[in-house]
N, C-alpha and C positions, 0 to 999 in steps of 0.2 A: 309382673314377674314375682315369683315366690322368693322368700328370704333365702332358702337353700340354693336356689338357682343363682342368686346374686353372690352368695358366698363362694360358690364354686367358680363363678365367672371371674371374681376378683383374685382368687387363688391362681387361676390360669393366666390372667393379665399380669400379675406380679411375676409369674414364671417367665412370661414373654419379655418383660422388661429386663430381667436378669439375663436372659438369653441374648437380647440385643446388646446389653452391656458387655458380656463376655465375648461375643462375636466381634464387636467393633473395637472395644478397648483392648481386646486380646492381642490383636496385631500391633496396637500402639505399645503395649507393654513389651511385646516381643522385640519390636524395633528398638525400644529404649534399652533393653538388656543387651542387644547386639552391638550397640553404638561403640563402646570402647574397643571392641575386638574386631569388628568387621571393617571399620573405617581406618585406613592406614595413614591418613594425613588429615589436616583440618578441613580441606575442601571436601573430602569424601564424607567426613563426619557431618559436615554441614548439609551435604546432600541427603544423608540418611535422615537427619532431623527434618529436612524440608519435605520428605515424603509423607510425614504425618503432621507437619506444621498446620495445615488448614483444618485438620480433623480432630486432633486429640482432645481439645477442650469441649467440643460438641459431643464427642463420644462419652465424656464423663457425665453429661446430662442424664444419660440412661440410669446411672447409679443414683443420682439425686432423685430422679423420678421414682425409681424402685423403692427407695427409702420413704419418700413422701406418700406413695400409694400404700405402703405397708402401715404407716402411721394412721392414715385416714380409714383404710378398710379393715385393718386388724390391729387396733391399738394395743391389745394385750400382747400380741406377738412382738410389736415394736418395743413395748416397755421392757419385756423380758430380755429381748435380744440386745437392746442398747444399754441396759443396765448391767446385764451379766457379761456381755462381751466388751465392756468398756475399754479395758486395756488393749485388746486386739484392734478394736475400731479406732482407738487413739493412734496406734502405730500405723494403721492403714491410712488415716487422715494425714499423719506426718509425712508418709511416703508420697502421697499425692501432692501435698503442698511443696515438698522439696523438688519434685519433678516439675511442677508448674513454674516455680521460681527459676529453676535451672534453665528451662526453655527461654525465658525472658532475659536472664542475666548473662548467659553464656557469651553473647556477642558484644557485651558492653566494654570489653577490653580484649585487645588482640594478643595479650601475653599468653604464650602456650600453657603455662602452669595454671593460669586462671581458667582457661577453657577446658583443660584436662580435669580440673576440680569439678566443674559443672557437668562435664560428661559423665563422671563417676556418680554424681548426684542423680543424673537422669537414670543411670543404671540402677542405683539403689532405690530410687523412687518408682521404678518399674518392677523390679524383682520383689520388693517387700510386699506391695499390695497383691501381686500375683500369688505369692506364697500364702499370704493370710486368707485370701478369698478361697483358695483351694482347701485350706485347713478348715475354714468355716463350713463350707458345703459338705465336706466329709463328715464333720461332726453333726450337721443337720441330719444326715442320713443314718448315722450311727446312734445318735441319742446323747443327751447330756444330763447331768444331775439337776433336776428341777423338782421343787417341792410342791406341796398342795396349794400354796399361795402363788403359784406361777413365778417363783423366784429361782434364779439360777444360783446353785449353791457351790459351784466349783470356782476355779480361778483360771488364770491364763495358762498355767502348766497343765491343767486338766484338759484343755483343748489341744495341747501339743503332745497328744498320744501318738503311738505308731501309725494308726489308721489316719489320723488327721494330718500328720506330717507327710505321709505317702500321698494323700490327696493334694497337699500343697506342692509337692514335687511334680506330680502329674500335671497340675495346672501350669506351673512354670515351664515345663517341657513342651506342652501343647501350644502355649502362647509363643514360645521361642520358634517353634515350627511355623505357626501361623504368621509370625512376624517376618521370618526369613523368606517365606514364599511371597508375602506382600512386597518385600524389597525386590524379589525377582521380577515382580510385575511392574515395579515403579522406577527401577534404575537401569542404567546402561553401562556398557564397557566393562572395566575391571570389577566394579562393584557387583554388577549382575553376575559375572562369572564366579566371583568369590562366593556370593550368596548361593548360587546354584550348586557349587561343590559341597558346601556345608549342609545343604538341605537334607541330603540323603543320610548323613551322619546323625543329624538331630532326629530324623524320622525313626531311626533304629532305637535311639534312647526312648522316644515316645512309645514305641511298640513294647519295649521291655517293661517300662513303668506302667503302661496301661494293662498289660497282662497281670502284673503283680496286683494292681488295683482291683481287677476283676475277681481274682481269687480272694483278696482281702474283703471285698464287699460281701461275698457269701459267708465269710467267717465272722465279720464284725457287725453286720446289719441284719435286719429281719426281712431281707429281700425275698427269701423263700416263702415266708408267710404272706407277704404282700403281693408278690408277682409269680411265685411258684419256681420250681427248679428251672423250667424253661421261662426266662424272663419276658419273652414276647418279642415282637418285631422291633420296637424302638431300641432297646439295649443291643440287640444283635446287629441292627443296622449301623449303630455307632461304631462297632468294631469293623464292619465291612467298609465303612467310609474311611477310617484311618488306614486300612490296608490299601484301598484304592488311591489314597493320597500318595503313598509310596510309589505306586505304579505310574501315576501321572508325573511325579517328580523325575523318575527315571527316564520318562519320555519328553521331559522339558515342557510339558503342558501345564504351565503354572497357573493358568486361570482355573482349570479343572481341579488342580491340586489345592488351590485356595478354597474353592467351593467345598471340597471334601473335608478339609480341616475345620472350616466353618460349620459344616454339617455335623462333624464329630462333636464339636463343642455344644451345639444345640441339642443333639440327641442325648449326650451325656447329662446335660442339665435336666432335660425332660425326664430321664431315668431317675435322677435324684428326687425330683418332685413327685414322681410316681411312687417311689419308696415311701416318701413322707405322707402322701395324701391318705386320709383327710387331715392328718396332723400337720402342723406348721413348725412345731418344736417338739421333738420326741423326748420324753422323760425316761432316763435310764434308772431313776430312783424307783419309780412305779409307773407302769404304762397308763394308769388312770390319771396321773398328773400331767399327761401330755397336753399341750395346747393344740386345739384343732380349729378348723375353719368355723366351727359352730360356737365354741366357747370363747373365741378370741376376737370375734368380728364386731364391727360397728352396727348401728341400727339399720333396719331396712331402708329408712328414708335417706340416710347418709350414703349408703351403697347405691341407691337409685340415682341420686344427684350426681355422684361420681361417675356413674355409667354414662349419663347424658353428656357430661363434660368431656369424658374420654372419647365418646363417639364423635364429638365435634372437633376436638383439637388434636387427637393422635394422628389422623390422616394428614393434617396440615404440617405437623412436625416431621412426619415421615417423608412427605413430599419435599420439604425444604432440605432435609438431610441428603436425600437422593440427588437433589439438584446440585448440592455442594460437591458431592463426589463426582458428578458428571463434569462440573466446571474445572475441577482440579484433577482430571483423569490423565494428563500427560505424564510421561516419564521424566524423572529428574536427572540432570547431568551434573557430574562432579566438576563443573567448569566455573572458575571464579567469575567469569564474565556474565554468567546467567544466574548464579546463585544469589539469593536474597538473604541477607544477614539481619 
């Protein structure tokens, strides 16, 4: 295998890891953000948590793996990203920690105030990472101030530009929709009906924000130079998928609706990576300062060893995760006799 082939391969594999994380953790974040609003009593909120209870920590492994793969395959990308984005990544990590602690601590005391506190921690720990991840990927597509030494020269406020914030809002909205459809698949009775009623409203918000993001992408990124006025099948298919999600929601075909929101997430991320390629971090200071798969990668030997390891272990991890979803496929009832605290 040539060096260029390995560099392209690992760019694609890292994109796949991010897609897996957004698809799986997306509905986790959505469910977490819905928790204080959709659950009307403690039993319903416990049922909502139990829908993602067996999965949320496993889903976060995709984020860890994406970070580890970036470090090993493209160390300069990792160094620039983690040094320049340190404040944003710190808040992302704080959000994930708060959420993880809240899942464990919530049931340690039956006091309503105690549980309400941790419910809002779950909300915060879900909304904050969703927002920051959207901001990050919007800036990846737009470009950031990077100098000739591969150093990020901006700060946290630089990332919180209008395009970045719009990307964050789009991510929050699509995760909310992904989560509420997931709840429609995993709950029964009043919870199911409540989720079904809200799904259409959230879908409208997603459509509006997605349309704004589409216009802003042409205004703020070099998508025209990279993909042309007609961006191709992938970006167009992502818009079709989110439109079909609304159709399936109206027909109460939530399995298909969930597939469409998942497809929207996947195709949108693919579009972002298509805009970036072969760059991994676009320099707004000078295009020549951009990090690419060629100047940011590890040695061919490292990439070869990583490819062999990935070929062996990725199918095993995928098989295990698919098995866990199969085992916990039943719907969750808001019945204190069946709930596990």
